[in-house]
C-alpha positions in Angstrom: -32.1 27.3 -60.1 -28.3 27.8 -60.0 -28.1 26.4 -56.5 -30.6 23.6 -57.2 -28.6 22.1 -60.1 -25.2 22.9 -58.5 -26.1 21.0 -55.2 -27.0 17.9 -57.2 -23.7 17.8 -59.0 -21.3 18.9 -56.3 -22.8 17.9 -52.9 -25.2 15.2 -54.1 -28.1 17.1 -52.4 -31.4 17.1 -54.3 -33.4 19.2 -51.8 -33.7 22.3 -53.9 -34.1 20.3 -57.1 -37.1 18.6 -55.5 -38.6 22.0 -54.6 -38.0 23.1 -58.2 -39.7 20.0 -59.6 -42.7 20.3 -57.2 -43.1 24.0 -58.3 -42.9 22.8 -61.9 -45.6 20.2 -61.4 -47.9 22.6 -59.6 -47.4 25.2 -62.4 -48.1 22.8 -65.2 -51.2 21.5 -63.7 -52.6 24.8 -62.4 -51.8 26.9 -65.5 -53.4 24.4 -67.9 -56.3 23.9 -65.6 -57.2 27.7 -65.6 -56.6 27.8 -69.3 -59.2 25.1 -69.8 -61.6 27.1 -67.5 -61.2 30.1 -70.0 -59.7 32.3 -67.3 -56.9 33.3 -69.8 -59.0 34.6 -72.6 -59.3 33.1 -76.1 -55.5 32.8 -76.6 -55.0 31.0 -73.4 -51.3 30.3 -72.4 -48.8 32.3 -74.5 -46.6 29.4 -75.5 -43.3 30.3 -77.2 -42.3 29.3 -80.7 -39.8 26.4 -80.6 -36.5 27.8 -81.9 -34.0 25.0 -81.1 -30.8 26.8 -82.1 -31.6 29.9 -80.0 -32.9 27.7 -77.2 -29.8 25.5 -77.0 -27.2 28.1 -77.5 -29.0 30.7 -75.4 -29.6 28.3 -72.6 -25.9 27.3 -72.6 -24.7 30.9 -72.5 -27.2 31.7 -69.8 -25.9 28.7 -67.8 -22.3 30.1 -68.0 -23.6 33.5 -67.0 -25.5 32.4 -63.8 -22.5 30.6 -62.5 -20.3 33.7 -62.9 -23.1 36.1 -61.6 -23.9 33.8 -58.7 -27.6 33.5 -59.5 -30.2 33.4 -62.3 -32.4 36.2 -63.3 -34.6 36.0 -60.3 -31.7 35.0 -58.1 -29.8 38.3 -58.5 -33.0 40.2 -57.9 -34.0 38.6 -54.6 -30.3 38.6 -53.4 -30.5 42.5 -53.6 -33.3 42.3 -51.1 -31.0 40.4 -48.8 -28.5 43.2 -48.9 -26.0 41.8 -51.4 -24.3 44.5 -53.4 -22.7 42.0 -55.8 -26.2 41.0 -56.9 -27.0 44.6 -57.8 -23.9 44.8 -59.9 -24.8 41.5 -61.6 -28.3 42.9 -62.4 -26.8 46.0 -64.0 -24.8 43.8 -66.4 -27.9 41.6 -67.0 -30.0 44.6 -67.9 -27.4 46.2 -70.0 -27.0 43.3 -72.5 -30.8 42.5 -72.3 -31.5 46.0 -73.7 -28.6 45.6 -76.3 -30.2 42.3 -77.3 -33.8 43.5 -77.6 -33.4 47.0 -78.8 -29.6 47.5 -79.6 -26.8 46.4 -81.8 -27.4 42.7 -80.9 -31.1 42.7 -81.9 -30.4 41.6 -85.7 -28.2 38.6 -84.5 -30.9 37.6 -82.0 -33.6 37.9 -84.7 -31.5 35.8 -87.1 -30.8 33.0 -84.6 -34.6 32.9 -83.5 -35.7 32.7 -87.2 -34.9 28.9 -87.2 -38.2 27.7 -85.8 -40.0 24.4 -85.7 -43.7 24.3 -86.5 -46.2 21.5 -86.7 -48.3 21.0 -89.8 -48.4 22.9 -93.0 -50.4 25.8 -94.4 -53.3 27.3 -92.5 -53.3 24.4 -90.1 -49.7 24.9 -89.0 -49.0 25.3 -85.4 -46.2 27.9 -84.9 -45.9 27.4 -81.1 -46.6 23.7 -80.5 -47.0 22.1 -77.1 -45.8 18.7 -76.4 -49.0 17.0 -77.4 -49.0 18.8 -80.7 -45.9 16.9 -81.7 -48.0 13.7 -81.7 -51.0 15.4 -83.2 -53.0 14.6 -80.1 -54.5 17.8 -78.7 -57.3 15.9 -77.0 -54.7 14.0 -75.0 -53.2 17.1 -73.3 -54.0 15.8 -69.8 -52.6 12.4 -70.5 -49.2 14.0 -71.4 -49.4 16.2 -68.3 -50.1 13.2 -66.2 -47.1 11.3 -67.6 -44.9 14.4 -66.7 -46.3 14.6 -63.2 -46.0 10.9 -62.7 -42.2 11.1 -63.4 -41.8 14.1 -61.0 -43.9 12.7 -58.1 -41.6 9.8 -57.0 -38.6 12.1 -57.1 -40.3 14.6 -54.9 -41.8 12.1 -52.6 -38.4 10.4 -51.9 -37.3 13.7 -50.3 -40.0 13.4 -47.5 -42.1 16.5 -48.2 -44.0 15.8 -44.9 -40.9 15.0 -42.9 -39.0 17.1 -40.3 -39.7 20.9 -40.6 -36.8 23.4 -40.5 -36.3 25.6 -37.3 -36.4 28.7 -39.4 -38.5 29.6 -42.4 -40.5 27.2 -44.7 -39.7 23.6 -45.7 -38.6 23.0 -49.2 -41.9 21.3 -49.9 -44.0 24.4 -48.8 -41.6 26.7 -50.6 -41.9 24.7 -53.9 -45.7 24.5 -53.6 -46.0 28.2 -53.0 -43.7 29.1 -55.9 -45.8 26.9 -58.2 -48.9 28.6 -57.0 -47.4 32.1 -57.6 -46.6 31.0 -61.2 -50.2 29.9 -61.7 -51.5 33.2 -60.2 -49.1 35.2 -62.5 -50.6 33.7 -65.6 -54.0 35.0 -64.5 -52.9 38.3 -63.2 -50.8 39.0 -66.3 -53.9 38.4 -68.4 -56.1 40.6 -66.2 -53.7 43.6 -65.9 -51.2 43.0 -68.7 -53.6 42.4 -71.5 -52.3 38.8 -72.2 -51.5 35.7 -70.3 -47.7 36.0 -70.0 -46.9 34.5 -66.7 -43.6 34.9 -64.9 -40.1 35.5 -66.5 -37.3 37.8 -65.7 -35.4 38.6 -68.9 -38.0 40.6 -70.9 -39.6 42.2 -67.9 -36.3 43.4 -66.5 -35.5 45.1 -69.8 -39.1 46.6 -69.7 -38.6 47.9 -66.2 -35.2 49.6 -67.1 -36.4 51.1 -70.4 -39.4 52.5 -68.5 -37.2 54.1 -65.9 -34.9 55.5 -68.6 -37.2 56.7 -71.3 -40.7 56.3 -69.8 -41.8 53.4 -72.0 -41.6 49.7 -71.3 -41.7 49.0 -75.0 -43.5 45.7 -74.3 -44.9 44.1 -77.4 -48.6 43.1 -77.3 -48.9 44.2 -73.6 -51.4 46.6 -72.1 -49.3 49.6 -70.9 -50.5 52.0 -68.3 -49.2 55.1 -66.4 -47.3 54.4 -63.2 -47.7 57.3 -60.6 -48.4 59.7 -63.6 -45.1 58.8 -65.3 -44.8 57.1 -68.8 -46.1 53.7 -69.9 -45.2 50.7 -67.9 -46.2 47.0 -68.3 -47.5 44.7 -65.5 -44.5 42.5 -65.9 -42.1 45.3 -65.4 -43.7 46.2 -62.1 -43.3 42.7 -60.6 -39.7 43.1 -61.1 -39.7 45.8 -58.5 -41.6 43.5 -56.2 -39.1 40.7 -56.0 -36.4 42.6 -54.0 -39.0 44.1 -51.8 -40.4 40.7 -51.0 -37.0 39.3 -50.4 -36.1 42.2 -48.1 -39.2 41.7 -46.0 -38.5 38.0 -45.8 -34.9 38.6 -44.9 -35.8 41.1 -42.2 -38.4 38.8 -40.8 -36.0 35.9 -40.5 -33.2 38.1 -39.1 -31.0 37.4 -42.1 -30.8 40.8 -43.7 -27.1 42.0 -44.0 -25.5 44.5 -46.2 -22.5 42.8 -48.0 -20.1 43.8 -50.7 -17.2 42.0 -52.3 -13.8 42.9 -50.9 -12.0 42.4 -54.2 -12.6 44.4 -57.4 -12.1 41.3 -59.5 -15.2 39.7 -57.9 -17.3 42.8 -58.8 -16.0 42.5 -62.4 -16.7 38.8 -62.5 -20.4 39.2 -61.4 -20.9 42.1 -63.8 -19.5 40.1 -66.7 -21.5 37.2 -65.6 -24.6 39.4 -65.7 -23.7 40.5 -69.1 -23.4 37.0 -70.4 -26.6 36.0 -68.7 -28.4 38.9 -70.5 -27.4 37.6 -73.9 -28.3 34.1 -73.1 -31.6 35.0 -71.6 -32.6 37.2 -74.5 -31.6 34.5 -77.0 -33.2 31.6 -75.3 -36.5 33.5 -74.8 -36.4 33.9 -71.1 
């Protein structure tokens, strides 16, 4: 995501943004479709409560962090698989402040900022975690709203020529975006099947869960089904896919002949990515992912 939005601003290249938008469209359609099929249980998609102050402030802080760290939450994880030591240092900073925010001294501040929530309706009929269509009191028009969103995305994606010339190495941006979207849809189902609730993909909470599991043997995941991993402790499904990201990136980089161990030559760069990871952790925890 860092690269996608940066390229639009600095080099006027919308390739990665189009891939992201395609993944978003596939994820929206697919996840709501399997929810309607009843594949995600009675609760369906776990939509977050709308806490505007936390979302705006946390998102802004997170944006600052990803620029300094050189990648977002998933970015610093997959870059480890490519052999980038700086990404590992950024991940350490990311995990450090995530745990401080979820379980440590920053937790009261996080709770206070997230307490300002917007709900729809009043009394027993109030919706604490509204979807877009709930804002217009039109739950029966869910697919109309989804169609409008997709209709906005499609022309932007189509202008990039998704069926045009293919790259000499790796997948095209269109295939990459399509597959990421499908992985997101699959993650909603698998998180319900093995995690106990439809949670999908995110990297802030699950990274904290993976680190706490490694340190104290307990992922401390709220409302998730925990199970023993290789006979040790209690781990969440979401914590385990954090381990899978650098492994997948390593296999991909090796297959493409792009794996290379690299490390910053200057100490100040290591400090910058570590601090960026720390900032990113605070923003991610505050914004809700």
